[in-house]
Each structure stands twice: as C-alpha cells, then as structure tokens.
GUDOGU-790636 format. One record per residue (C-alpha): residue number from 1; residue in one letter; x, y, z. Coordinates in pm, 1 decimal. Layout:
<NUM; "a"; <X; Y; Z>>
...
//
This chain:
<1; "m"; <-12553.1; 14020.6; -4862.4>>
<2; "n"; <-12426.9; 14288.6; -5100.7>>
<3; "y"; <-12751.0; 14441.1; -5227.4>>
<4; "t"; <-12717.6; 14682.8; -5517.4>>
<5; "t"; <-13072.9; 14721.3; -5640.7>>
<6; "i"; <-13401.0; 14812.9; -5471.2>>
<7; "v"; <-13718.2; 14738.5; -5666.8>>
<8; "f"; <-14041.6; 14902.8; -5554.0>>
<9; "d"; <-14403.6; 14831.6; -5626.7>>
<10; "f"; <-14588.4; 15163.6; -5667.4>>
<11; "g"; <-14947.7; 15157.1; -5538.2>>
<12; "g"; <-14954.5; 15056.6; -5171.8>>
<13; "v"; <-14580.9; 15117.3; -5134.9>>
<14; "i"; <-14483.7; 15457.7; -5275.9>>
<15; "t"; <-14846.2; 15564.9; -5239.1>>
<16; "s"; <-15110.4; 15467.4; -4987.9>>
<17; "s"; <-15299.6; 15147.2; -5055.7>>
<18; "p"; <-15591.0; 15180.8; -5298.3>>
<19; "f"; <-15778.2; 14929.5; -5082.2>>
<20; "e"; <-15831.5; 15205.2; -4825.5>>
<21; "a"; <-16012.7; 15409.6; -5089.8>>
<22; "f"; <-16198.0; 15100.2; -5208.6>>
<23; "n"; <-16330.6; 15045.3; -4855.8>>
<24; "r"; <-16462.7; 15403.2; -4852.1>>
<25; "l"; <-16629.6; 15341.8; -5189.9>>
<26; "e"; <-16791.2; 15022.5; -5060.3>>
<27; "a"; <-16930.5; 15208.5; -4759.4>>
<28; "e"; <-17071.7; 15480.5; -4985.2>>
<29; "k"; <-17232.6; 15226.6; -5218.5>>
<30; "g"; <-17371.7; 15015.7; -4932.7>>
<31; "v"; <-17195.3; 14696.4; -5039.1>>
<32; "p"; <-16998.4; 14465.5; -4807.4>>
<33; "k"; <-16649.4; 14573.1; -4703.7>>
<34; "d"; <-16372.3; 14426.8; -4922.2>>
<35; "s"; <-16613.4; 14358.3; -5209.1>>
<36; "v"; <-16359.3; 14494.0; -5458.2>>
<37; "r"; <-16089.1; 14269.6; -5315.3>>
<38; "r"; <-16328.3; 13972.9; -5330.5>>
<39; "i"; <-16415.7; 14035.5; -5694.2>>
<40; "n"; <-16051.3; 14085.1; -5791.3>>
<41; "s"; <-15947.7; 13766.0; -5609.5>>
<42; "a"; <-16184.0; 13544.6; -5807.9>>
<43; "d"; <-16016.4; 13389.0; -6115.4>>
<44; "p"; <-15717.8; 13618.7; -6046.7>>
<45; "d"; <-15534.3; 13553.4; -6372.9>>
<46; "n"; <-15826.8; 13607.6; -6608.5>>
<47; "n"; <-16080.4; 13831.3; -6436.5>>
<48; "a"; <-16161.3; 14183.7; -6556.0>>
<49; "w"; <-15891.2; 14341.0; -6342.0>>
<50; "a"; <-15618.3; 14103.8; -6462.9>>
<51; "r"; <-15713.6; 14156.7; -6825.2>>
<52; "f"; <-15718.8; 14534.3; -6776.5>>
<53; "e"; <-15370.9; 14528.2; -6617.3>>
<54; "r"; <-15245.7; 14348.0; -6928.3>>
<55; "a"; <-15423.2; 14606.4; -7148.3>>
<56; "e"; <-15651.0; 14339.2; -7293.3>>
<57; "l"; <-15953.6; 14557.3; -7206.9>>
<58; "d"; <-16008.5; 14929.9; -7247.1>>
<59; "e"; <-16181.3; 15142.6; -6981.5>>
<60; "a"; <-16531.1; 15080.5; -7115.6>>
<61; "g"; <-16468.3; 14708.1; -7144.1>>
<62; "f"; <-16336.3; 14694.0; -6788.0>>
<63; "d"; <-16631.5; 14895.3; -6656.3>>
<64; "n"; <-16877.7; 14645.6; -6800.9>>
<65; "a"; <-16678.6; 14329.5; -6724.8>>
<66; "f"; <-16622.9; 14429.8; -6362.9>>
<67; "a"; <-16992.8; 14513.1; -6323.3>>
<68; "d"; <-17081.2; 14166.8; -6457.1>>
<69; "e"; <-16843.3; 13999.7; -6210.9>>
<70; "a"; <-16988.7; 14202.3; -5925.8>>
<71; "k"; <-17343.1; 14117.5; -6029.5>>
<72; "a"; <-17250.6; 13746.9; -6036.8>>
<73; "i"; <-17197.1; 13761.0; -5658.6>>
<74; "g"; <-17498.1; 13982.6; -5593.0>>
<75; "i"; <-17323.0; 14320.2; -5579.8>>
<76; "e"; <-17402.7; 14633.6; -5777.6>>
<77; "l"; <-17070.7; 14804.7; -5848.9>>
<78; "r"; <-16926.2; 14953.3; -6166.9>>
<79; "g"; <-16565.7; 14929.9; -6276.9>>
<80; "a"; <-16562.7; 15304.2; -6342.2>>
<81; "d"; <-16636.9; 15371.3; -5974.9>>
<82; "v"; <-16334.4; 15163.0; -5876.0>>
<83; "l"; <-16105.5; 15338.3; -6123.6>>
<84; "a"; <-16201.5; 15675.8; -5980.8>>
<85; "r"; <-16051.9; 15566.7; -5646.1>>
<86; "l"; <-15741.9; 15398.4; -5779.8>>
<87; "a"; <-15463.7; 15651.9; -5728.9>>
<88; "g"; <-15341.7; 15668.6; -5368.6>>
<89; "d"; <-15166.8; 15952.2; -5186.4>>
<90; "v"; <-14789.8; 15987.0; -5214.8>>
<91; "r"; <-14593.2; 15880.2; -4906.4>>
<92; "p"; <-14321.4; 16147.4; -4864.1>>
<93; "a"; <-14095.2; 15923.5; -4651.8>>
<94; "m"; <-14085.7; 15665.3; -4930.1>>
<95; "v"; <-13988.6; 15932.1; -5183.6>>
<96; "a"; <-13720.7; 16060.8; -4945.5>>
<97; "t"; <-13592.5; 15704.2; -4915.9>>
<98; "i"; <-13564.3; 15668.9; -5293.3>>
<99; "d"; <-13358.1; 15989.0; -5300.1>>
<100; "r"; <-13139.2; 15863.5; -5014.8>>
<101; "l"; <-13081.5; 15529.3; -5186.4>>
<102; "k"; <-12984.0; 15697.9; -5511.2>>
<103; "s"; <-12743.8; 15927.9; -5327.5>>
<104; "e"; <-12584.0; 15620.1; -5170.7>>
<105; "g"; <-12528.7; 15465.8; -5513.4>>
<106; "f"; <-12808.7; 15209.3; -5521.8>>
<107; "t"; <-13004.3; 15134.6; -5836.3>>
<108; "v"; <-13376.6; 15194.3; -5782.3>>
<109; "a"; <-13650.0; 15052.2; -6002.7>>
<110; "c"; <-14024.4; 14996.5; -6012.4>>
<111; "i"; <-14249.3; 14708.7; -6115.8>>
<112; "t"; <-14611.0; 14817.6; -6113.5>>
<113; "n"; <-14931.9; 14645.3; -6207.0>>
<114; "n"; <-15130.2; 14928.5; -6359.1>>
<115; "v"; <-15407.0; 14981.6; -6610.5>>
<116; "p"; <-15445.1; 15202.0; -6918.7>>
<117; "a"; <-15661.8; 15453.1; -6733.6>>
<118; "g"; <-15614.2; 15793.2; -6575.7>>
<119; "k"; <-15303.8; 16004.2; -6629.0>>
<120; "g"; <-14962.0; 15839.0; -6642.3>>
<121; "a"; <-14816.4; 15531.2; -6476.4>>
<122; "g"; <-14982.3; 15608.0; -6142.7>>
<123; "m"; <-15329.9; 15627.3; -6300.8>>
<124; "a"; <-15392.8; 15967.7; -6142.4>>
<125; "m"; <-15725.6; 16136.9; -6199.9>>
<126; "s"; <-15596.9; 16494.9; -6158.6>>
<127; "d"; <-15319.8; 16689.2; -6330.5>>
<128; "e"; <-15166.9; 16777.2; -5992.6>>
<129; "k"; <-15141.2; 16416.3; -5878.7>>
<130; "a"; <-15019.0; 16306.5; -6220.8>>
<131; "a"; <-14737.6; 16562.6; -6201.7>>
<132; "a"; <-14638.3; 16439.7; -5854.4>>
<133; "v"; <-14630.7; 16077.6; -5974.4>>
<134; "k"; <-14430.7; 16170.3; -6285.2>>
<135; "a"; <-14170.4; 16340.5; -6066.4>>
<136; "i"; <-14133.6; 16018.7; -5867.3>>
<137; "m"; <-14119.2; 15798.0; -6175.3>>
<138; "l"; <-13833.0; 16005.1; -6316.7>>
<139; "r"; <-13622.7; 15896.3; -6018.1>>
<140; "f"; <-13628.4; 15528.3; -6115.9>>
<141; "d"; <-13351.3; 15375.1; -6324.0>>
<142; "h"; <-13601.4; 15141.4; -6488.1>>
<143; "i"; <-13979.2; 15092.7; -6476.7>>
<144; "i"; <-14190.4; 14797.6; -6587.2>>
<145; "e"; <-14563.6; 14867.7; -6621.0>>
<146; "s"; <-14789.2; 14565.3; -6664.7>>
<147; "s"; <-15017.3; 14755.0; -6902.1>>
<148; "k"; <-14722.6; 14815.1; -7135.9>>
<149; "a"; <-14536.0; 14487.2; -7087.0>>
<150; "g"; <-14845.2; 14268.7; -7126.4>>
<151; "i"; <-14735.7; 14072.1; -6818.4>>
<152; "r"; <-14851.2; 14134.1; -6462.0>>
<153; "k"; <-14734.3; 14032.9; -6118.9>>
<154; "p"; <-14723.0; 13764.8; -5983.9>>
<155; "d"; <-14602.7; 13619.4; -6317.0>>
<156; "p"; <-14238.0; 13529.2; -6239.6>>
<157; "r"; <-14130.4; 13654.9; -6582.0>>
<158; "i"; <-14183.3; 14017.2; -6486.7>>
<159; "y"; <-13923.4; 13999.7; -6207.5>>
<160; "q"; <-13672.6; 13832.4; -6437.1>>
<161; "m"; <-13741.9; 14101.9; -6696.3>>
<162; "m"; <-13630.8; 14360.9; -6442.2>>
<163; "c"; <-13313.5; 14172.4; -6356.9>>
<164; "d"; <-13231.6; 14133.8; -6725.2>>
<165; "a"; <-13296.8; 14503.5; -6793.6>>
<166; "l"; <-13067.1; 14610.6; -6510.4>>
<167; "d"; <-12812.0; 14331.9; -6566.6>>
<168; "v"; <-12824.4; 14219.1; -6204.1>>
<169; "e"; <-12873.3; 13887.7; -6029.4>>
<170; "p"; <-13192.7; 13841.6; -5823.5>>
<171; "a"; <-12980.2; 13793.0; -5510.9>>
<172; "q"; <-12857.0; 14152.1; -5549.3>>
<173; "c"; <-13214.2; 14284.5; -5530.6>>
<174; "i"; <-13457.8; 14380.1; -5256.3>>
<175; "y"; <-13822.3; 14387.4; -5361.9>>
<176; "l"; <-14104.7; 14571.5; -5180.0>>
<177; "d"; <-14475.3; 14506.6; -5243.5>>
<178; "d"; <-14792.2; 14540.3; -5036.7>>
<179; "l"; <-14929.5; 14207.6; -5162.7>>
<180; "g"; <-14783.0; 13881.6; -5037.0>>
<181; "i"; <-14884.0; 13704.0; -5358.2>>
<182; "n"; <-14649.4; 13938.8; -5545.9>>
<183; "c"; <-14364.4; 13898.2; -5297.6>>
<184; "k"; <-14355.4; 13518.2; -5323.0>>
<185; "p"; <-14228.9; 13488.3; -5683.5>>
<186; "a"; <-13967.1; 13756.8; -5617.4>>
<187; "a"; <-13842.1; 13560.2; -5317.3>>
<188; "a"; <-13853.1; 13233.9; -5513.1>>
<189; "l"; <-13631.8; 13393.6; -5777.2>>
<190; "g"; <-13379.4; 13489.0; -5508.4>>
<191; "m"; <-13470.7; 13846.5; -5420.5>>
<192; "a"; <-13508.8; 13959.5; -5060.5>>
<193; "a"; <-13881.1; 14038.8; -5040.2>>
<194; "i"; <-14047.0; 14281.7; -4800.7>>
<195; "k"; <-14425.4; 14273.3; -4764.9>>
<196; "v"; <-14533.7; 14629.7; -4698.2>>
<197; "s"; <-14803.1; 14650.1; -4431.6>>
<198; "a"; <-14723.2; 15006.2; -4325.4>>
<199; "e"; <-14478.0; 15272.1; -4437.3>>
<200; "q"; <-14249.6; 15272.6; -4134.0>>
<201; "q"; <-14255.3; 14893.8; -4103.7>>
<202; "a"; <-14129.9; 14867.1; -4460.7>>
<203; "l"; <-13861.4; 15128.6; -4408.3>>
<204; "d"; <-13746.2; 14960.2; -4088.6>>
<205; "e"; <-13712.9; 14622.3; -4262.7>>
<206; "l"; <-13536.5; 14777.8; -4559.6>>
<207; "g"; <-13301.6; 14959.8; -4325.1>>
<208; "v"; <-13210.9; 14635.3; -4150.0>>
<209; "l"; <-13123.1; 14467.3; -4479.9>>
<210; "l"; <-12911.9; 14764.0; -4589.0>>
<211; "n"; <-12771.5; 14844.0; -4243.9>>
<212; "m"; <-12906.5; 15198.0; -4278.9>>
<213; "q"; <-13135.1; 15422.9; -4077.0>>
<214; "l"; <-13433.8; 15507.1; -4296.4>>
<215; "p"; <-13583.0; 15737.3; -4406.1>>
//
C-alpha cells in the first residue's frame, strides 16, 4: 500500500498515557483503581468528559458534572483533580519519528480529543510543558482538536474531516491511537489503524507498514 499520510492521536501516543497519572491520583485519593476510566466509560457520548471535549462545558461545569457522576457510583472525586493530571510526558522517540517522516516526504497530522482547559492543545498545566507541546504541534500539517471542531472521536466524521482537509483518501492514511474504540472507525473508513499499547510497539508496527526502521 502506498501510504502518504500518518495521522497521530496526541495524548497516549505522542505523550504518555494520562491513565497512568489517573491511576496515581486514584491511589492518592483512596478510590478504586481505574475509577476515572469507569466514570468516563459510562454514557460515553454524553457524560461530563464527552461534553467537555466538545466544549459544551467550561472547566467549572466539568468539575461539578464529573463530581456528580463520581458520586453516583459512590466515589468522591472532583473533575478539577483529573484535569490537573491530564497532560502526559512527551515521548522523544515519537517526536523524532514525526521529524523522520516529514524528512521522508510524508504528510503528518493530528486528531486529538482535548478539552478547553490548561495551556494549548495539549492541555499543559505549566508554561514549560505548553512550550514543548506547541513545538510538536507546529510540526503537523493539519490538526483537528475536538474542543474546537465540536466533534470528538470516535465519531466517524472527524476522520473524514481530516481526509477532506488534506485531500487524501483514507486508504492512503495510517492512524495511531491508544484507544481501540478510536481506532475502529478509522479502520472502518479504510485507514490502517495501529492501537498504541507502548511506544516501541507502535513504532515497530508503523515501521512494518512503511518498510522503515523507526525511530
């Protein structure tokens, strides 16, 4: 297959998974492991998190709505506490791979579910991290942020939006995401989808598809 375009998710792909930080938060708060994941999995299209990613709630509204959803399953946890742990750490090998792909003539793009919180597209809580994320974002040929588009993954329309913006066919694209639920619509559209479980695993699978040694 003649792939021309590589589309990356951001959190959990270019940066470490926020779920790692969420697990540390849960331990600190004395609530069951994966409580945040459990809350965010309930009514996934209309819960507080989904509405925040579509910018239908502001930070204060999300803080309260998330707390209500947590309380409904017997957990005391504020949305603000979750937001404070949202931005992961940059994975240098992934950034190096983006640079390598661009040097080889590939188009690189990003579809990210994010929220109108923190600093910039990566939702960083510090100026230093925000600057690092901005430097990465400048590398992409096109970016779609759910909080600006009003559509979030796994809505199939967001993947088609990217193809339309770049004037490419889905079959020309490889898509990387750490959530299987977000990979499925990309694959259904015709993209080659890679579920990112670990950094090197993702790079190995991408390298196989492109017949390249990565990073």
